[in-house]
N, C-alpha and C positions, 0 to 999 in steps of 0.2 A: 192490637197494634195496627190492624188494617181494617178499613171499613169505608169504601167509597159510597155505600148506601147505608141508610139507617138500619139498625138492628132489626131482624125479622122475628126473633123469638117472641112468642106470645107474652103479653104482660101478666104479672102475677095477679092473684085474686084480690089482694089487699087494695082497698080504695085509697087513693092519694088524699092527703089532707087538703082542705080548702085553700090553704096558703100555697101549696105546691101546684094546685090547679090554676090559681089566679096569677101566680108569679113563678113560672118555671125558670130554672137556671140552666143555661146552655154552655157547653164547652166547645171551643174551636180546637181542632187537632190537626196539626201539620203532619201529613203522612210522609213517610220516607220515599214514596213514589213521586212526591212533588205536589200532591193535591192537598187541599184543606177541607175538612168535613166539620159539620156541626152536629153535636149529640146532646141530648138531655143529660144533665149531670149524673143522676143516679144510674142511668143506662151506661154511660161512659165508665163509671166506677166498676161495674161488673167486669168489663173488659180489662181494667187495670188490675184489680185484685186477682183475677184469674191468671194474669200474666206475671205478677210480682210475687205471688205466694202459692204454694201447692194446695190444690183442693183437698188433699189428704190431711191438711193441718186441722186442728180442732176449730170449731165454729168461733169460739171466743178470740182466737188468734186472728182469724179471718176478719172478724168485726173490728179488731184493733187496726188491722191493715186498711180496712175501708175508711175508718176515721182519719188515719194518717194520710191516705191518698186523697181524700176529699179536702183536707186542710192544705195539702201540697198544691193542688190545682187552684184552689181559691186564692192562695198566696200569690199565684202567678196570674191573677186576674182572668182565670178560666181560658187561657190560651197557652197551649203546650204542644210539644211534638209527641211522637209515639215511641221514642227510644229511651235509653237509659240517661240521656241528657236531661230529660224530664222524668217521666215514669212510663214504663212499657205498657202499651195498650194493644190488645188483639181483638179483632171482631169475631163474629160467630163462625164465619167460614174457617178462620184460622183455628179457633178453639175446637171445632168439630174435627179438624185434621189432627190436632194434638190429643184430644181426649177419646176420639173414636166412640166405642160403645158406652163409654162412661160419660158422654156429653150431657145427657139429660140430668143425671144425678148430680154431677159436678156443677152444672149451671145453676140448678135450683139451690144448692148449698151456698154458692157464692152470692146469688141473688138474695138469699135469706140474710146473709151477713150485711149486705148493703142496705136492705130493706129495714132491718132491725136497728140500724144506726142512722136512719135517714136524716139528713141535714146536720149531723153532728160534726163539729170541727174543734180544733184545739187552739186556745188563746193563752197569751201571757200578758198580764196587766191590760187585758181588753183588746189586744191586737193579735191577729193571726200569727202563728209561729211558722217557721220553716221546718216542716215535719220530716226531717231526714230519717231514712231507715236503711238497713243493710242486712246482709244474710246472717253472719255469725261473727263472734269475736273470741278473744283469748280468755274470757271470764270476766272482763270489764269492758264497758264501752269507753269511747274516747271523748276527751274534752274537745269542743269545736276548735278552740284556738290552737290546740296542739297539732292539728292537721290542716285546718283552713285559715289559720292566722287570726281570725277575728273572734273575740270573746262573745259567747252567746249564753245568757244566764240559764236558759232551759235545756241546753245541750251540754250537760255535765257528765263526767265519768261516773257510772254506777255499776254495781255488781251484776253480772249475768252468768252465773255458774252453770246454767243449763247448756250453754254453748259448748262447754268442754266435753260434754258427754256424747256429742253427735259423731257419727261415723265419718271419717275423712276430715276431722277438724284440723289435723296437721297435714301439710303438704311439703314435699321436699323438692327443691329446685337445684340442679347442678349446672355449673358453668365452668368452662375451661378458663384459664387465666386470660387467654386471648379474647374470648367472648366477653368477659366482664370488662376488660379494658376498652373494648370496642363500644359496648353499650354505654359506658360511662365517659367516653371520650378522654381516656387516660393514656398517658404514654406507657408503653410496655418496656420492660416486664413489670408485672405487679410485684412489689417488694414487701408491702405491709398492709394489713387490715387491723386497725385497732379495735378493741372491744367496744360494742355499741354503748352509747350513752342513752339511758332510758328515762321515760317518765315514770311516775310512781305506779301507774297501772300496767306497766310492762311494755307499752308501745315504744318503738325505737324513736328517740329524739334525733340523734345523728350518729353517723359512722365516718371515721377518717380512713380513707383508702389512698395509699400512695401520697399522703400528705394533704389530700383534698377532702373537705368535709361535705357530706351529703346528708340531707334530712331523711328520716324514715319514709316520708311521702315520696321524695325524689327517687329513692332506691326502689320503692314499690312500683312507681310508674315507669321508670327507665328499664327495669328488669322484668316487668309483667308479673310481679308477685301478687298473691291473693290478699295480703294484709301487710300493714306496717308493724305488726307484732311478729318478730322473727328472731332467730338466732343465725349467726354466720360463722362458718369455720373455713379456714384456708389450709389446704394441704399442698404438697409439692405438685400435684397434678390438677387439682380443681378446687372450686369454692362451692361449698354446700350451704344453702340457705333453707331453713325450715320455718315455715310460717304457721301461725295458729289463727284460725278464723278466715272469713272471706268478706272483704268490703272495707270501707273507710272506718267503720266502727263508731260512727256518730249517730245518735238518736236511738231509734228502736231496733233492736236485734230481732229479726224474724224467727230465728230458731230459739231465741230466748223467749219470745212471745209464745211459741209452740210449747216450750217447757213449762212456762207459767200456766198456760191454759190446761195442760195435762195434769198439773198439780192442783187445779181447782180455782185458779184466779179468773176473774171476769175481765172482759176487754177493757173496762175502765181501770181496773187494777194494773193491767199491763201498761196502758198509756201513761198513767200517773207515775209508774215506776221509771219508765225510760225517758220521759220528758219532765224535767224537774220544775215543780212549781206552776204547772199549767192548769188550766180549767177546761172542762168539756162544755162547750156552748153550742148554740144553734146558729146556723147561717141566718 
């Protein structure tokens, strides 16, 4: 996420292809400090994959993340920022601070994932896709139109049972009646919360509270919930909301990718599972 200077870590021993030597691809990154830097694409991706997925994850999951990240930045014409508004990027100085004594081993593992997928991107009917990804889900990914409004043929709901096995998959949020009314700009007192209406995959479509309808996404964003897959219970004293998963649920589940890799799936298997009907192509 931060790098006012080019990365200084030594290059790997693998010789770049003639194409990459003659036509290098560069990424412009707007840093949160206000500066803009330029990095070679594959170098930039090391900083992204290191920031977006744990180096402890299996290599095949990291490779899937590398292809998704490369596709993401290509779709944005190689000009992004270093935050979650695009995809998180950290430079070597930041990674050394995070990884400490594990820096060398972690860096080489991430670099290997990027190197072994060099130039690979995802397309649908010949065009770059919007390679959305997220942390974990409720056992199913989300349809794009159920959260973002627009139908996208390759961002369909698919099974992701590996997510339900992770520690901390469920999180409990407690609100007083006054807090919930304030967050949702409702008149007090709260009198009624109707049972949520759900999509077939379990994500909340909408909930009526005090006669006003809120989408699952609205409630997630207004209340700071981890997911729009949740249950909601109202008692005399408080409202308890229990979420399953972390993120918008659209595209590739990172913990699902980990689970698939541990079960023996390749990064290609992972990508073709989470992005419906896509092809893996070269830039």
